[in-house]
N, C-alpha and C positions, 0 to 999 in steps of 0.2 A: 595527674590525670586531669584532661578537662571533659566535662560530662555532656554527653551528647543527648541522653534519655536515661532513665533508670535501669541500671546496670547496663550501658553504653558508655564507653569514652575513648580518649585517644590523646596520644602524649606528642611532643615533639622528640625527635630521636637525635637531635643537632647534629646531622652531618658534617662530620670534621668541624665541629664547633658552631657551626652556622645554622641561626635558627631558620625556619618556614620550608625547609627542603624537601624533607620525608615526616611524615607522620604515621604512626601505627596505631590501630585500632584494638580495642577490648572490650570482649563481652564478660559479662560476671554473673552468674547467678547459681541457682542451688544446685544445679548439673557442675558444678566446676567454673572454670573460665576456658575463654578461647582468645587467641590472637590474631589478629588480622592481619598481615603483610608484616612480618617484624624485621624487614629491612635487611641493610649486610652486617656483616661480621664485624665490621670495623665501627659500628653504632652498637654492637651488642652489650656492651657495658654501662652505655646509658640506659638502653631501653631497660636494661634489669635493675638500675637504679632506682628508676620511675616506678616497676610494677613494686617494688619493696616498697617504696614510699606508701603505695597505695595497698598495701596490704596483702599483696599477690604472691603468693610463693610457686614455683614452678611445679612441685607436687598437685598445685592445685590447677594448673593448667593442663587441658585433654585433648586440646585440638589448636594446629596452626592452619588458619583458613589462606590461601594465597591466591589473590586476583590472577596474578600471573608470575612466571620465574625469572622475570629479569631480575638483575643483582641487586638493584636499589630497593627492590619490592622482596625478595627471597634469598636474598646469598645467605643469610645467618642460619636458614632453615636447617642445613646439615649439623653445623655444629652444635645448635640446640636441642637436637634429636639424639645425637652422639651422648649428650650429658644426661639428655633426659628421654631414654629409651621408651617410656609409657605414651610419650605423644602419637597421637594421629598427623598425619599432614594431608590438607584437601586441596587436590589442585584437578584443574582439565587435566583429561587424558592425553592431549597432546604435548604436555611439559611433564609426564610421570616418567619418561624415560631419561629427560634430562635432571631429573631431581634424584633417579637412580644411579646414574652415570651423566655427570656435568662436565665431561672433559669437552665436547662441543662448544657447550654456555662459556667455559673459561675460554678455549682457544678464540673464539669469536670476539669476547670482550677483549682480550689480549690484543688481539689487533687492532682495536681502537684505542686501549689504554695503554699497551706496551709494559714499560719496567714501571709503570705507577698502578698496574693491576694491585697489588699487597696494599698499597698504602690507601688506595679509594675504598676497596671492598673488604680487605681482610679475606681470611680463609673461605672457601667456596668447598664444603665436604658433600658427601654424596648421604644421600636418604636411604636407608633400610627399604627395599620392597614392600617386606609387611607393615611398616609405616604409613603407608601409603593409600588412600581413599581417592580413585579416581573418578573424576565428572564428567557429563558429555553436555549439562546445560538442563535444566527443568527438575533437578532434585530438589530436596528439602531437605537440609542438614539441620540435626539436632548438636548445637555445641556451644559451650559458655552460656548454658542456662536459657538459652534462646532458640527460637526455631527459623532457620535463614532460607528463604527461595533462592535458588541458583539459575542464571540466566547467561548462557553463553554470550559472550559480548565482545566478538573479535574486531579485529580494524586496527587498533593499535599491535596488537599480538596474535597471532591464528589459535593462541590457548587463553586466550583472555577470558575471564568470569567474571561475574559482578555477584554479592551476595546483599539480598534484602530481608529487613526484620520487618515484618508489616505490622506488628505491635508498636513498634515506635514509629515507623516510617521511614527510616534510616537506611539508604543504599551505600553500601562500601565498594565503589564504583574503580578502583583502583587508577588506570591511566586512562579510560574510558571518557571520561567527564574533562580530559586536560589537567592542564597546569594553571593553577589560579591563585596568585600570593597577594592578599590584601584585597581581595576583590578587585583585582585589575584584569588586564589582559587574558583573555581564554586563549591559550596556548595549546595546541594539539601538538602532543610529542610525538615524533615520526620518524625515530629510528630504523634501520634495516633489523630484520629482513621482511616484515610482516606487513607493511602498510598495505591496507587495502580501503580508498577513500568509502565507495558502496558500502563496503560493511560495516564499516564503522559507523556510517549514518545510520542504517539499518540496527546496529546495537544501540545508538542513541534512542531509536524507538521504541527497542523492548525495554529499556530503563523506563520512560517516561509511560508506559503501559503499566508499570505498577503504581504509578501517579506517587512518587515518594516525596516527605516533607523536608528532608536533608538528606544532601550527597555528600558523602565523605571521600574527599580527595586525598589522594596518597601526598600530594605537591599541590595544594598542601590546606587542609582543614575543611570544614565543614560549610557547604553553600546551603542556603534555604531559598533564594530565588531560584527556584528550581528551571522553571522553563526558560526564564529570558539567558542564563547562564547556559544551558544547550542549545538555544539557537544562536548564540554567538560563538559557542565551540564550532557548532557545523560552518556556520559562515566563514570562521577563520580558517577550517579545514579547507573549504571551497577556495580561501583566498591563498593559503600558503601552496598549495599542491598547482594552482593557477602560476603563481611565480616561478615553482621549480619549474614546470612544463615552458613557459618563458624563456628560461634561462637553458635547457634542454635543447631548444631550437636555436640556440646562438652558439658559433665558434668558440671553443675554447677548451681547458680540461675541466674534469668534476671537481677539483681541488679550487680553481679560480670560480665555478660556480657554486661552490659551497660557502667561499667567501664572500660572492656578490648577497647569494642568498640570505648569509648571516647579516650582512648589512642592512637589507633591506627589511629583516625581521625587527631588529633593533630599531630602526625607524618606526614602523608600526607601534611597537611597545612605547616608543617614546612619547607618543602621543597621547598617551592613555596613564603614562606614571612616572615616578622620578626616576633618577639614573640610578641609585641605592638598589631599587626594587628590579630595575631592568638586571643588575648584577646578578642578584637571587636566581633569577629566570635560568643564568646561564649556567649558575650550578645546577639547577635541578635538571634543566635538558640544555645540553649545549648546541647550540644553533647549527654548527658546520655538519654535526650529525644529522640534524632534522631533513637535511636536504637530501642525503645520501640513502634515507628510507622512500622519500618521495620519487627520488630519480630512478630507483629499482622497480618501484610502482608505476611509472608512466611507461619505463621500457618494457615491462612484461605484458603491458596493454598495447604495444607497439605504436605509442602515439609520440617517442620523442624523437628528433631528427639527428641526434647526435646521441 
């Protein structure tokens, strides 16, 4: 485990053996332990080994805190709860029903990943309703010996929340602060179906209102230059959404537009980092899928010609 502050840490759960793709948070205190975004079941064995190496046993863990229910953040939750039914799962109310019955979540992901679903994510099991604590935003949650303030932070997902520990200044922000590997390009992950540029910008302001000292990104790791990082995120969100709109106002198919968008995005990243790092971004946020979320956003607003 990597230390964030006293009683707060994180680990790389090594998605398919690749480092710097998915990070999971851990809070430990006198009240037990809490896991923030456990990742997919395909990484569960690695997570368990790293918890054991830190002296954390599952009976010590009382809560699983989810920033949102996408499989790379929450896919293992049902599998964990089935084995350890004392756990409480903390999630936004819009995600609750999908944790109880993940059928639509699985179907949506299957449309993207097809017969690679099991390989990428592993089992996606339901969470019993009695294990869920539903949030709306604005709550204060006691878990892992810490007190977390909860903010509703949509834009990437309509059910996204962020958790802030004021005592350490650490904010667990899921995907709201983007994807950033080795302090490189701050990439806004924009998969369908919930992308909303205006709501996302407002969520950034909500996080800034906490004045956090550290942002803990699931993809990937802690960021301490908080304001410049979030300014880059907003700037890049505007830039990538503008590229998507430009492509949507040109003839062609969405497959062709997605390919063109991915190439433009690769060019942007190559201006700031090595090719090996660009390849890691592809694993964390597949470029073609990022166009699909922005296309849906612009069409919903009636701004796309095609």
